[in-house]
C-alpha positions as CSV (number, residue, x, y, z in Angstrom):
1,X,66.7,71.6,50.0
2,X,65.3,74.8,48.4
3,X,64.6,74.5,44.7
4,X,67.0,76.4,42.6
5,X,64.8,78.5,40.3
6,X,67.7,80.2,38.4
7,X,68.3,79.5,34.8
8,X,72.1,79.0,35.1
9,X,72.8,77.9,31.6
10,X,72.8,81.5,30.5
11,X,75.2,83.9,32.2
12,X,74.7,86.4,33.5
13,X,71.5,84.9,34.8
14,X,68.6,86.8,33.1
15,X,66.6,89.1,35.4
16,X,63.1,87.9,35.0
17,X,60.3,89.5,37.0
18,X,57.1,87.5,37.3
19,X,54.0,89.6,36.3
20,X,51.6,90.3,39.1
21,X,49.2,92.8,40.6
22,X,50.5,96.4,40.5
23,X,48.9,98.5,43.2
24,X,48.4,102.3,43.1
25,X,49.3,102.9,46.8
26,X,52.2,101.2,48.5
27,X,50.1,101.1,51.7
28,X,47.5,98.9,49.9
29,X,47.4,95.5,51.7
30,X,47.7,93.7,48.4
31,X,51.0,95.4,47.6
32,X,53.6,92.6,47.5
33,X,57.0,92.1,45.9
34,X,59.5,89.3,46.1
35,X,62.3,90.1,48.5
36,X,65.6,91.3,46.9
37,X,68.1,88.6,47.6
38,X,71.8,88.3,46.7
39,X,72.7,85.9,44.0
40,X,74.0,82.6,45.5
41,X,75.0,79.3,43.9
42,X,72.8,76.2,44.6
43,X,72.6,75.2,48.3
44,X,75.6,73.2,49.4
45,X,78.0,74.7,46.9
46,X,81.5,74.5,48.6
47,X,84.2,77.1,48.9
48,X,87.1,76.5,46.5
49,X,90.8,77.0,47.0
50,X,93.2,76.1,44.2
51,X,96.9,76.3,45.1
52,X,99.2,76.0,42.1
53,X,103.0,76.0,42.7
54,X,105.5,76.7,40.0
55,X,108.2,74.5,38.5
56,X,108.0,71.7,41.1
57,X,108.8,68.1,39.9
58,X,106.8,65.1,40.9
59,X,109.7,63.8,43.1
60,X,110.4,67.1,45.0
61,X,107.9,67.3,47.8
62,X,107.8,65.0,50.8
63,X,104.1,64.4,50.0
64,X,105.3,62.4,47.0
65,X,108.5,61.0,48.4
66,X,110.8,63.9,47.7
67,X,113.6,65.5,49.8
68,X,111.9,68.9,50.4
69,X,109.8,68.9,53.6
70,X,106.3,70.0,52.9
71,X,104.3,69.4,56.1
72,X,101.2,71.3,54.8
73,X,101.0,69.1,51.7
74,X,101.5,66.0,53.9
75,X,98.7,67.1,56.3
76,X,96.3,67.8,53.4
77,X,97.1,64.4,51.9
78,X,96.4,62.7,55.2
79,X,93.0,64.4,55.3
80,X,92.4,64.1,51.6
81,X,93.6,62.2,48.5
82,X,96.9,62.0,46.6
83,X,96.5,61.8,42.8
84,X,99.6,60.2,41.3
85,X,98.6,60.3,37.7
86,X,97.6,64.0,37.5
87,X,99.1,65.9,34.5
88,X,99.9,69.4,33.3
89,X,101.0,70.6,29.9
90,X,104.8,70.8,30.5
91,X,104.9,74.6,30.5
92,X,103.7,77.5,32.7
93,X,101.2,79.7,30.8
94,X,99.6,76.7,28.9
95,X,98.9,74.9,32.1
96,X,97.4,77.9,33.8
97,X,95.1,78.8,30.9
98,X,94.0,75.1,30.7
99,X,93.3,75.0,34.4
100,X,91.3,78.2,34.4
101,X,89.1,77.2,31.4
102,X,88.7,73.5,31.5
103,X,90.0,73.3,27.9
104,X,93.2,72.0,26.3
105,X,95.9,74.6,26.0
106,X,95.8,74.8,22.2
107,X,92.0,75.2,22.4
108,X,92.5,78.4,24.3
109,X,95.3,79.7,22.1
110,X,98.1,78.9,24.6
111,X,100.1,76.3,22.8
112,X,103.2,77.9,24.2
113,X,104.1,80.9,26.3
114,X,102.8,84.4,25.5
115,X,106.3,85.6,24.5
116,X,106.4,83.1,21.5
117,X,102.8,83.5,20.4
118,X,102.0,83.3,16.6
119,X,99.0,84.0,14.5
120,X,98.0,80.3,14.4
121,X,94.8,79.7,16.5
122,X,96.4,77.2,18.8
123,X,99.4,79.5,19.5
124,X,97.9,83.0,19.5
125,X,97.9,83.4,23.3
126,X,94.4,84.9,22.8
127,X,91.5,83.0,24.6
128,X,88.4,82.9,22.5
129,X,85.3,84.4,24.1
130,X,83.6,81.1,23.4
131,X,85.6,79.6,26.3
132,X,84.8,81.6,29.4
133,X,87.0,81.1,32.4
134,X,85.9,79.1,35.4
135,X,86.2,82.2,37.6
136,X,83.7,84.0,35.3
137,X,81.2,81.1,35.5
138,X,81.5,81.0,39.3
139,X,81.2,84.8,39.8
140,X,78.1,85.0,37.6
141,X,76.6,82.2,39.7
142,X,77.2,84.0,43.0
143,X,80.7,83.1,44.1
144,X,83.2,85.7,45.4
145,X,86.4,85.3,43.4
146,X,90.0,86.3,44.0
147,X,93.4,85.6,42.5
148,X,96.7,86.0,44.3
149,X,100.1,85.5,42.6
150,X,101.3,84.8,39.1
151,X,99.4,85.6,35.9
152,X,101.2,84.6,32.7
153,X,98.2,84.5,30.5
154,X,98.1,88.1,29.2
155,X,99.3,88.5,25.6
156,X,102.5,90.4,25.6
157,X,101.1,93.3,23.6
158,X,98.4,93.7,26.3
159,X,100.7,94.0,29.3
160,X,101.4,97.7,29.1
161,X,99.5,100.2,31.5
162,X,97.1,100.8,28.6
163,X,95.9,97.2,28.4
164,X,93.5,96.3,27.0
165,X,92.7,94.4,30.1
166,X,90.4,91.6,28.7
167,X,93.0,88.9,29.6
168,X,93.9,90.3,33.0
169,X,92.4,88.6,36.0
170,X,90.1,91.4,37.0
171,X,89.5,92.4,33.4
172,X,88.0,89.5,31.6
173,X,89.4,86.7,33.8
174,X,86.5,86.6,36.1
175,X,88.3,87.6,39.3
176,X,86.9,90.4,41.4
177,X,90.2,90.8,43.2
178,X,93.8,90.4,41.9
179,X,97.0,90.9,43.8
180,X,100.1,89.6,42.1
181,X,102.3,90.0,39.1
182,X,102.0,89.7,35.3
183,X,104.6,87.5,33.5
184,X,106.6,84.4,33.8
185,X,108.8,85.1,36.9
186,X,109.5,87.8,39.5
187,X,112.0,88.8,42.0
188,X,110.7,87.4,45.4
189,X,112.5,90.2,47.3
190,X,111.4,93.1,45.2
191,X,108.6,92.2,42.8
192,X,106.7,94.3,40.2
193,X,103.2,94.0,41.7
194,X,99.7,94.9,40.6
195,X,96.5,95.4,42.5
196,X,93.9,94.8,39.9
197,X,95.4,96.6,36.9
198,X,97.2,99.3,38.9
199,X,100.9,98.9,39.5
200,X,102.0,99.2,43.1
201,X,105.2,98.9,45.1
202,X,105.8,96.2,47.7
203,X,104.8,97.3,51.2
204,X,108.4,96.7,52.6
205,X,111.9,96.0,51.6
206,X,114.0,92.8,51.8
207,X,116.0,94.4,54.5
208,X,112.7,94.9,56.4
209,X,111.9,91.2,56.0
210,X,109.7,91.4,52.9
211,X,109.2,88.2,50.8
212,X,106.6,87.9,48.0
213,X,105.2,84.6,49.0
214,X,104.5,85.9,52.5
215,X,103.0,89.0,51.1
216,X,100.6,87.1,48.8
217,X,99.6,84.9,51.7
218,X,98.9,87.9,53.9
219,X,96.6,89.3,51.2
220,X,94.9,86.0,50.6
221,X,94.2,85.5,54.3
222,X,93.0,89.1,54.7
223,X,90.6,88.7,51.7
224,X,89.1,85.4,52.9
225,X,88.6,86.8,56.4
226,X,86.8,89.9,55.1
227,X,84.8,87.8,52.7
228,X,83.5,85.5,55.4
229,X,83.0,88.4,57.8
230,X,80.8,90.3,55.4
231,X,79.3,87.5,53.3
232,X,79.3,84.3,55.4
233,X,76.6,82.6,53.2
234,X,78.4,83.3,50.0
235,X,81.1,80.7,48.9
236,X,84.5,81.9,47.6
237,X,86.8,80.8,44.8
238,X,90.4,81.6,45.6
239,X,93.2,80.9,43.1
240,X,96.5,81.1,45.0
241,X,99.5,80.8,42.5
242,X,102.5,82.3,44.3
243,X,105.1,82.0,41.5
244,X,107.3,79.9,43.8
245,X,109.3,77.9,43.2
246,X,110.2,79.3,39.8
247,X,113.6,80.9,39.5
248,X,115.0,83.0,40.9
249,X,115.1,80.7,43.9
250,X,114.8,83.4,46.6
251,X,114.3,82.4,50.2
252,X,115.5,83.6,53.7
253,X,118.9,82.0,54.5
254,X,117.7,80.2,57.5
255,X,115.3,78.1,55.4
256,X,118.0,77.0,53.1
257,X,120.3,76.3,56.0
258,X,117.9,73.6,57.2
259,X,119.2,71.4,54.4
260,X,122.9,71.9,55.0
261,X,124.8,68.8,53.8
262,X,121.8,66.9,52.7
263,X,122.7,67.0,49.0
264,X,126.4,66.7,49.1
265,X,126.3,63.3,47.4
266,X,124.7,64.7,44.3
267,X,121.7,64.2,42.1
268,X,122.2,60.5,41.2
269,X,122.1,59.5,44.9
270,X,119.2,61.8,45.6
271,X,117.2,60.2,42.8
272,X,117.8,56.7,44.3
273,X,116.7,57.9,47.8
274,X,113.6,59.5,46.5
275,X,112.6,56.5,44.5
276,X,112.9,54.3,47.6
277,X,110.8,56.7,49.6
278,X,108.1,56.9,46.9
279,X,107.7,53.1,47.1
280,X,107.6,53.2,50.9
281,X,105.0,55.9,50.9
282,X,102.9,54.1,48.3
283,X,102.7,57.0,45.9
284,X,104.1,54.9,43.1
285,X,103.4,51.2,42.4
286,X,105.7,48.7,44.1
287,X,106.7,47.3,40.7
288,X,107.7,50.7,39.2
289,X,111.2,51.0,37.7
290,X,113.5,54.0,38.0
291,X,114.3,55.4,34.6
292,X,118.0,55.9,33.7
293,X,119.9,59.2,33.4
294,X,120.2,60.3,29.7
295,X,123.5,61.2,28.2
296,X,122.5,64.8,28.0
297,X,122.6,65.0,31.8
298,X,126.1,64.9,33.4
299,X,126.6,62.4,36.2
300,X,127.3,63.9,39.6
301,X,130.7,62.2,39.7
302,X,131.7,63.8,36.4
303,X,131.0,67.4,37.6
304,X,134.1,69.5,38.5
305,X,135.0,68.9,42.2
306,X,135.5,72.6,42.8
307,X,131.9,73.3,41.7
308,X,130.2,70.7,43.8
309,X,129.8,72.8,47.0
310,X,128.0,75.4,44.8
311,X,125.8,72.8,43.2
312,X,124.9,71.3,46.6
313,X,124.0,74.8,47.9
314,X,121.8,75.4,44.9
315,X,119.6,72.4,45.9
316,X,119.7,73.4,49.6
317,X,118.3,76.8,48.6
318,X,115.7,75.3,46.3
319,X,114.6,72.8,49.1
320,X,114.3,75.7,51.5
321,X,112.3,77.7,49.0
322,X,109.8,74.9,48.5
323,X,109.5,74.3,52.3
324,X,109.1,78.0,52.8
325,X,106.3,78.1,50.2
326,X,104.5,75.2,51.7
327,X,104.7,76.9,55.1
328,X,102.9,79.9,53.8
329,X,100.3,77.7,52.1
330,X,99.8,76.2,55.5
331,X,99.1,79.7,57.0
332,X,96.3,80.1,54.4
333,X,95.0,76.6,55.3
334,X,95.1,77.5,59.0
335,X,93.2,80.7,58.4
336,X,90.4,78.6,56.7
337,X,90.4,76.3,59.7
338,X,90.2,79.2,62.1
339,X,87.2,80.5,60.2
340,X,85.6,77.0,60.4
341,X,85.2,76.8,56.7
342,X,88.1,74.3,55.8
343,X,85.8,71.2,56.0
344,X,83.5,72.7,53.4
345,X,86.3,73.9,51.1
346,X,87.6,71.9,48.1
347,X,91.3,72.4,48.2
348,X,93.3,71.5,45.2
349,X,97.0,71.6,46.0
350,X,98.7,71.2,42.6
351,X,102.4,70.8,43.3
352,X,103.8,72.2,40.1
353,X,102.5,73.7,36.8
354,X,105.0,71.4,35.0
355,X,108.0,69.3,35.8
356,X,111.1,70.7,37.5
357,X,112.9,73.3,35.4
358,X,116.0,72.4,33.5
359,X,116.6,76.0,32.3
360,X,119.6,76.6,34.6
361,X,122.2,74.7,32.5
362,X,124.4,72.0,34.0
363,X,126.3,74.5,36.2
364,X,123.3,76.4,37.5
365,X,123.6,80.1,37.9
366,X,124.1,82.8,40.5
367,X,122.5,85.3,38.1
368,X,120.6,83.4,35.4
369,X,120.7,86.6,33.2
370,X,124.4,85.9,32.6
371,X,123.5,82.8,30.7
372,X,120.6,84.5,29.0
373,X,123.1,87.1,27.6
374,X,125.7,84.5,26.5
375,X,128.0,85.6,29.3
376,X,127.9,82.5,31.5
377,X,131.7,82.4,31.4
378,X,131.7,85.3,33.9
379,X,130.3,82.9,36.5
380,X,133.5,80.9,37.0
381,X,133.7,78.3,39.8
382,X,135.8,80.8,41.7
383,X,133.1,83.5,41.3
384,X,130.3,81.0,42.3
385,X,132.2,79.9,45.4
386,X,132.7,83.6,46.4
387,X,128.9,83.9,46.3
388,X,128.1,80.7,48.1
389,X,126.4,82.3,51.1
390,X,124.5,84.8,48.9
391,X,122.6,82.2,46.9
392,X,118.9,82.8,47.4
393,X,119.4,86.3,48.9
394,X,118.5,89.7,47.5
395,X,121.8,90.0,45.6
396,X,121.2,86.8,43.6
397,X,119.0,85.8,40.7
398,X,119.8,82.2,40.9
399,X,118.8,78.9,39.4
400,X,119.8,75.3,40.0
401,X,121.5,72.8,37.8
402,X,119.7,70.5,35.2
403,X,120.8,67.6,37.4
404,X,118.7,68.7,40.3
405,X,115.7,69.2,38.0
406,X,116.1,65.7,36.8
407,X,116.3,64.3,40.3
408,X,113.2,66.3,41.4
409,X,111.3,64.5,38.6
410,X,112.0,61.1,40.0
411,X,111.1,58.4,38.8
412,X,110.4,59.8,35.4
413,X,112.4,60.8,32.3
414,X,113.2,64.4,31.3
415,X,111.9,67.7,32.7
416,X,109.8,70.8,32.1
417,X,109.2,71.7,28.4
418,X,109.3,67.9,27.5
419,X,105.6,67.3,27.0
420,X,106.3,63.8,25.6
421,X,107.4,62.2,28.9
422,X,105.9,62.2,32.4
423,X,108.9,64.1,33.8
424,X,107.5,67.2,32.0
425,X,103.8,66.7,32.7
426,X,103.1,64.5,35.7
427,X,102.6,66.6,38.9
428,X,101.7,65.3,42.3
429,X,98.3,66.7,43.3
430,X,96.3,66.6,46.5
431,X,92.5,67.1,46.9
432,X,91.2,67.9,50.3
433,X,87.4,68.2,51.0
434,X,86.2,66.6,54.3
435,X,82.6,67.2,53.4
436,X,83.0,65.3,50.1
437,X,85.7,62.7,50.7
438,X,84.5,59.8,52.8
439,X,87.8,57.9,53.4
440,X,90.7,60.3,53.5
441,X,94.4,59.4,53.2
442,X,94.1,57.4,50.0
443,X,95.9,57.4,46.7
444,X,94.0,57.8,43.4
445,X,95.6,56.4,40.2
446,X,93.0,57.3,37.6
447,X,94.5,59.4,34.7
448,X,93.6,63.0,35.3
449,X,94.7,66.3,33.7
450,X,94.6,69.9,34.7
451,X,91.6,70.5,32.4
452,X,89.6,68.3,34.7
453,X,89.7,70.8,37.5
454,X,87.0,73.2,36.2
455,X,84.3,70.5,35.5
456,X,85.0,69.0,38.9
457,X,84.4,72.3,40.6
458,X,81.2,72.8,38.7
459,X,79.8,69.4,39.5
460,X,80.7,69.7,43.1
461,X,78.9,73.1,43.2
462,X,75.8,71.7,41.4
463,X,76.4,74.1,38.5
464,X,75.9,73.4,34.8
465,X,78.4,74.4,32.2
466,X,77.0,77.5,30.8
467,X,75.8,77.4,27.2
468,X,75.8,81.2,26.8
469,X,78.1,83.7,28.6
470,X,77.8,87.5,28.0
471,X,75.7,86.7,24.9
472,X,78.4,84.4,23.4
473,X,77.7,80.7,22.7
474,X,80.2,78.6,24.6
475,X,82.1,75.6,23.4
476,X,82.0,72.6,25.8
477,X,84.7,72.1,28.3
478,X,87.2,69.4,27.3
479,X,88.0,68.1,30.7
480,X,86.3,65.3,32.7
481,X,85.1,65.8,36.3
482,X,87.2,63.9,38.8
483,X,84.4,63.8,41.4
484,X,83.6,60.2,40.5
485,X,86.9,59.1,41.9
486,X,86.7,60.9,45.2
487,X,84.9,58.0,47.0
488,X,85.7,55.1,44.7
489,X,89.4,54.1,44.6
490,X,88.7,51.5,42.0
491,X,86.4,53.5,39.7
492,X,87.2,53.1,36.0
493,X,88.9,56.2,34.8
494,X,86.8,58.5,32.6
495,X,89.6,60.7,31.1
496,X,91.0,58.0,28.9
497,X,92.5,59.9,26.0
498,X,94.8,63.0,26.2
499,X,97.3,64.5,23.7
500,X,100.4,66.4,24.8
501,X,102.5,68.8,22.7
502,X,105.1,71.5,23.4
503,X,107.5,72.8,20.7
504,X,107.4,69.5,18.9
505,X,107.7,67.3,22.0
506,X,104.5,65.3,21.8
507,X,102.7,62.4,23.1
508,X,99.3,60.7,23.4
509,X,97.7,58.8,26.3
510,X,94.9,56.2,25.7
511,X,93.5,53.7,28.2
512,X,96.8,53.2,30.0
513,X,99.1,53.2,26.9
514,X,101.2,56.2,25.9
515,X,103.1,56.9,22.6
516,X,105.7,59.7,22.9
517,X,108.4,61.4,20.9
518,X,110.9,63.9,22.2
519,X,111.8,66.5,19.5
520,X,114.0,68.9,21.4
521,X,116.0,69.0,24.7
522,X,115.3,72.2,26.6
523,X,118.9,73.0,27.5
524,X,120.5,71.9,24.2
525,X,120.1,74.8,21.7
526,X,122.7,74.1,19.1
527,X,122.3,72.1,16.0
528,X,119.3,71.7,13.6
529,X,116.2,69.9,14.7
530,X,115.1,66.8,12.8
531,X,112.0,66.9,10.6
532,X,109.0,65.9,12.5
533,X,108.6,62.7,10.5
534,X,112.1,61.6,11.5
535,X,111.3,61.8,15.2
536,X,111.6,58.5,17.0
537,X,108.5,57.4,18.8
538,X,108.5,55.3,22.0
539,X,105.6,53.1,23.3
540,X,104.8,52.4,27.0
541,X,102.2,50.3,28.7
542,X,101.2,52.3,31.7
543,X,99.1,49.5,33.0
544,X,102.3,47.7,34.0
545,X,104.9,50.4,33.6
546,X,104.1,53.4,35.8
547,X,107.3,55.4,35.0
548,X,107.7,54.9,31.2
549,X,110.8,52.8,31.8
550,X,110.2,50.0,29.2
551,X,109.9,51.1,25.6
552,X,107.8,48.6,23.7
553,X,107.9,50.3,20.3
554,X,109.7,47.3,18.6
555,X,107.5,44.8,20.4
556,X,104.1,46.2,19.4
557,X,104.4,48.3,16.3
558,X,100.6,48.0,15.7
559,X,99.8,49.6,19.0
560,X,102.3,52.4,18.3
561,X,100.8,53.1,14.9
562,X,97.3,53.2,16.4
563,X,98.4,55.7,19.0
564,X,100.3,57.8,16.5
565,X,97.2,58.1,14.4
566,X,95.2,59.0,17.5
567,X,97.6,61.7,18.3
568,X,97.0,63.2,14.9
569,X,93.3,63.0,15.3
570,X,93.4,64.8,18.7
571,X,95.9,67.3,17.4
572,X,93.6,68.2,14.5
573,X,90.6,68.4,16.9
574,X,92.3,70.8,19.3
575,X,94.2,73.2,17.0
576,X,97.6,71.7,17.7
577,X,98.4,71.7,14.0
578,X,100.6,73.0,12.5
579,X,103.3,71.8,14.9
580,X,105.7,74.7,15.4
581,X,109.3,74.1,16.5
582,X,110.6,77.4,15.2
583,X,112.9,79.5,17.3
584,X,113.9,83.0,16.2
585,X,110.9,83.3,14.0
586,X,108.5,83.0,17.0
587,X,110.5,85.6,18.9
588,X,110.0,88.2,16.2
589,X,106.5,89.6,16.3
590,X,106.4,90.6,12.7
591,X,107.3,87.1,11.5
592,X,105.3,85.3,14.2
593,X,102.2,87.4,13.3
594,X,101.4,88.9,16.7
595,X,101.0,92.6,17.5
596,X,103.7,94.7,19.0
597,X,103.8,98.1,20.8
598,X,107.2,99.0,19.2
599,X,107.2,101.0,16.0
600,X,110.3,102.2,14.1
601,X,113.6,103.4,15.5
602,X,112.4,106.1,17.9
603,X,110.1,106.1,20.9
604,X,108.7,109.0,22.9
605,X,107.8,108.8,26.6
606,X,106.3,111.2,29.1
607,X,106.8,111.6,32.9
608,X,105.1,109.1,35.1
609,X,105.1,106.3,32.5
610,X,106.4,103.1,34.0
611,X,106.2,99.4,34.3
612,X,107.0,99.1,30.6
613,X,108.3,95.6,29.9
614,X,111.3,95.1,27.6
615,X,109.1,93.9,24.8
616,X,107.2,97.2,24.8
617,X,110.3,99.4,24.6
618,X,112.6,99.8,21.6
619,X,115.7,97.7,22.0
620,X,119.0,99.6,22.5
621,X,121.2,96.5,22.7
622,X,124.1,95.9,20.3
623,X,123.8,99.2,18.7
624,X,124.3,103.0,19.1
625,X,121.5,104.9,20.7
626,X,120.7,108.2,22.3
627,X,118.4,109.5,25.0
628,X,117.1,113.0,24.8
629,X,114.9,114.7,27.4
630,X,113.4,118.2,28.0
631,X,113.5,119.0,31.7
632,X,112.6,121.9,33.9
633,X,115.1,122.4,36.8
634,X,113.9,124.3,39.9
635,X,116.0,126.9,41.6
636,X,117.0,124.3,44.2
637,X,118.5,122.1,41.5
638,X,117.5,118.6,40.4
639,X,118.0,115.0,41.4
640,X,116.5,111.8,40.3
641,X,115.9,109.5,37.4
642,X,115.0,110.7,33.9
643,X,114.7,107.3,32.5
644,X,115.8,103.9,33.7
645,X,115.6,100.3,32.3
646,X,116.3,97.1,34.1
647,X,117.6,97.0,37.7
648,X,120.2,95.5,40.0
649,X,120.9,92.5,37.8
650,X,121.4,94.5,34.6
651,X,120.2,97.7,33.0
652,X,121.0,101.4,32.5
653,X,119.9,104.7,33.9
654,X,120.0,108.4,32.8
655,X,119.6,110.5,35.8
656,X,120.7,113.6,37.8
657,X,122.7,113.5,41.0
658,X,123.4,116.7,42.9
659,X,122.6,118.6,39.8
660,X,125.0,116.7,37.5
661,X,123.9,114.5,34.6
662,X,124.9,110.9,35.0
663,X,124.6,107.7,32.9
664,X,125.1,104.4,34.6
665,X,125.3,101.0,32.7
666,X,125.1,98.0,34.9
667,X,126.3,94.7,33.5
668,X,124.7,91.7,35.3
669,X,125.2,93.4,38.7
670,X,128.9,92.6,38.3
671,X,130.3,95.7,36.5
672,X,129.0,99.2,36.6
673,X,130.2,102.0,34.2
674,X,129.3,105.5,35.1
675,X,129.7,108.8,33.2
676,X,129.1,112.1,34.9
677,X,128.9,115.7,33.6
678,X,131.5,118.2,34.7
679,X,128.9,120.9,35.4
680,X,125.4,121.1,36.8
681,X,122.2,121.5,34.8
682,X,121.2,125.1,35.5
683,X,117.8,126.3,36.6
684,X,115.1,126.5,33.9
685,X,114.1,124.5,30.9
686,X,116.9,122.5,29.2
687,X,117.4,119.7,26.7
688,X,119.7,117.1,28.1
689,X,121.0,114.2,26.1
690,X,123.1,111.0,26.3
691,X,124.7,109.5,23.2
692,X,126.2,106.0,23.2
693,X,128.4,105.2,20.3
694,X,128.6,101.4,20.1
695,X,132.0,99.9,19.2
696,X,130.4,97.4,16.8
697,X,131.9,94.2,15.4
698,X,129.8,91.8,17.5
699,X,127.6,91.4,20.5
700,X,127.9,92.8,24.0
701,X,130.6,95.3,23.0
702,X,131.3,98.5,24.8
703,X,131.1,102.1,23.5
704,X,131.7,105.8,24.1
705,X,129.4,107.9,26.1
706,X,128.9,111.7,25.7
707,X,126.6,113.8,27.8
708,X,125.1,117.0,26.5
709,X,123.1,120.0,27.9
710,X,121.4,122.2,25.3
711,X,123.6,120.7,22.6
712,X,126.9,121.4,24.4
713,X,129.1,118.4,25.5
714,X,129.4,118.4,29.3
715,X,130.8,114.9,30.0
716,X,132.5,111.9,28.4
717,X,133.0,108.4,29.5
718,X,133.1,104.8,28.4
719,X,131.1,101.5,28.9
720,X,133.4,98.6,28.5
721,X,130.8,95.9,27.9
722,X,127.0,95.6,27.5
723,X,124.3,93.0,27.7
724,X,123.4,91.5,24.4
725,X,120.0,89.9,24.9
726,X,118.0,90.9,27.9
727,X,118.2,93.2,30.9
728,X,115.7,91.5,33.1
729,X,112.7,89.1,33.2
730,X,110.7,91.3,35.5
731,X,112.3,94.7,35.9
732,X,110.8,97.4,33.6
733,X,111.4,100.9,32.1
734,X,110.3,103.9,34.1
735,X,110.2,107.6,33.4
736,X,110.9,110.1,36.2
737,X,111.5,107.4,38.8
738,X,112.7,103.7,39.0
739,X,110.5,100.9,40.4
740,X,111.8,97.6,41.6
741,X,115.5,97.3,42.2
742,X,117.7,100.1,41.1
743,X,120.3,100.1,38.3
744,X,122.8,102.0,40.5
745,X,123.2,102.5,44.2
746,X,123.3,106.3,43.6
747,X,119.7,106.3,44.6
748,X,116.9,104.2,46.1
749,X,113.4,103.6,44.7
750,X,112.2,106.3,47.0
751,X,114.8,108.9,46.2
752,X,114.7,108.0,42.5
753,X,111.8,110.4,41.8
754,X,112.9,113.4,39.7
755,X,112.7,116.6,41.7
756,X,112.2,118.9,38.7
757,X,109.7,118.4,35.8
758,X,110.2,116.1,32.8
759,X,108.3,117.3,29.7
760,X,109.3,114.4,27.4
761,X,112.0,111.7,26.9
762,X,112.9,110.1,23.6
763,X,115.1,107.1,22.7
764,X,116.6,107.0,19.2
765,X,118.5,104.0,18.0
766,X,121.3,104.1,15.4
767,X,121.5,102.1,12.2
768,X,124.6,100.1,13.3
769,X,122.5,97.2,14.5
770,X,124.7,94.1,15.3
771,X,121.8,91.8,16.2
772,X,122.6,89.7,13.1
773,X,125.4,88.2,15.2
774,X,122.8,86.6,17.4
775,X,122.2,82.9,16.7
776,X,118.5,82.7,15.8
777,X,117.9,79.9,18.3
778,X,119.4,82.0,21.1
779,X,116.5,84.4,21.1
780,X,114.1,81.6,21.4
781,X,116.1,79.9,24.2
782,X,115.9,83.1,26.3
783,X,112.2,83.6,25.7
784,X,111.7,80.0,26.9
785,X,113.9,80.3,29.9
786,X,112.1,83.4,31.2
787,X,108.7,81.7,31.6
């Protein structure tokens, strides 16, 4: 093996030219220089593919005994290893930042999601430059790097088109290529996409067969093929994080139909079946116990009979969604095999960034935004039944019931967000690497955590942790390489202590034992939370109790006290303190202590601005507001959007149709209220205006609409109801066009472009703000449910 002469502890690797003879004439026989060679990692460094799915419970995939058929995961497990004690952080962005850095989530500022960041170091959502991402380390050592899919690690005040882009994948994230979306979730049929930092539109429509997961896979395959065609000697690092199976659960109908009737007997029965399969498959110990259903989760038999066909369809759609996702992961795996590089590629297939999501309430939702806006009552059983065949399609924004989330976390207690129990944090993970795994098909039960991935990759590549990156001294990675366990099933685990914390739900693992306390239930948002010191701790011996089924707190109070003290030590070490269970306070930037792009009661925009998220635009909800614009109308007349916010599932648009001003307000895709001017906007420069006079007296009320041209009223109308909390989790505000789905069917994204000229647009809000009617915890619940 050729000696590696690079000093890889300092990145970028310093360019050091050895002194030697300098000749006067290049033709001199003594003229000699070392050949210029591309930077490569040490010989034998493998390719790396990390696949991270979203919101998948331990008991969902067939690879870990679940009902959702995942043949790709099954195939990789047969050729690799299943890890049945692999852990995440219980939430999306924290898991991702921990994975990408090899540090605990609070250590990299991601104690929660970016939308609830505070000024505390462990919750700021800002990654310190002393903790360089794995992708940066690999790139500076000669790897090609690319990310495809979801990125939820960008602080909310840095998500606008102006950046800064330090936290974006191709900004400071270490990836040379990024194709995907920024944020917690996205419409699979019509996503808000970025190539690098440039917003782009999907290449096709849902009607033309477009689906985000397929598109991401196409781009990943294309990139890998090009990389190996042009740089066959250079290894790659691909991070494939498709955003599936996060809500909305969008999948072609034929995939959901594969599961017709399979869930008609409900979640209690499904949990029993899954538990039996897990034992048969050997992915849980034979002596494991099935944990009981908590009182907060309704039994299947106690759900309304008229709702059960809808509930069953929700799970059929989800199962189809997971199988569809696994199918496209399989296409990427097949592409690596076709290129003859699969055997020398470490594949991490992490089936979920946390436990299954319980953010859909007990009834689930056809449009989860109805619940977010406190309008779930609109989704009656009759309404849901009328939409039965549309679940998962382009007209839905659906989520399944809490009951299905609980079943998909078999055999554990609780769900996503509950960092105290394995239902929130234990995710089935597969490692496939034929060149590095001598006896494939096995199960590994050493305790492992998402922070272990980065040090594993570095050890496999023969690379040291850098001590200096871009001139900044680096703090050590906090994970432990898993490489020792690849070829030794009985190896003593090396990651023997790990804290967990999310919004007050907390736990500690140490040498098989775990002490845990659940502080809040994700879908229960009423009532005061107890003081932290009043939380009831539980104790489990994982050496004999795999699923945390037997609470030993009363039997061994000394062990419990020891672990509680250890939790406090670890929490202090990794910036977990102070524990923060606040709700509304964390949602308000000024109180939380994070920056915001919104200033005052007025906001000015210019033509071409777009992809502005809701938290970067002044809120017009529950109050009067006006929109004023100066436009130039050509002799042929004008058409198109002046300004639009939201989309098909809720929003508003001020636009021109056949020369007439129009204002459309769309409530959850169910009701649309349109006001139109009684005359055309004439040729030339004019000021057009829409005034909305809110009825007041509460949330989500209606109001009167008046349209003006040059100060003269030209149309009146009425909006009977509005959305109180949120228009969309992924749709944005656009000036002069509308991206994504459209608020109204009066135009398409293509025809939405304004045919005249827009000089400026301004939103002004009134002083009749009714937001004080909002329960403080409600804002927090919505922020949590969007990630």
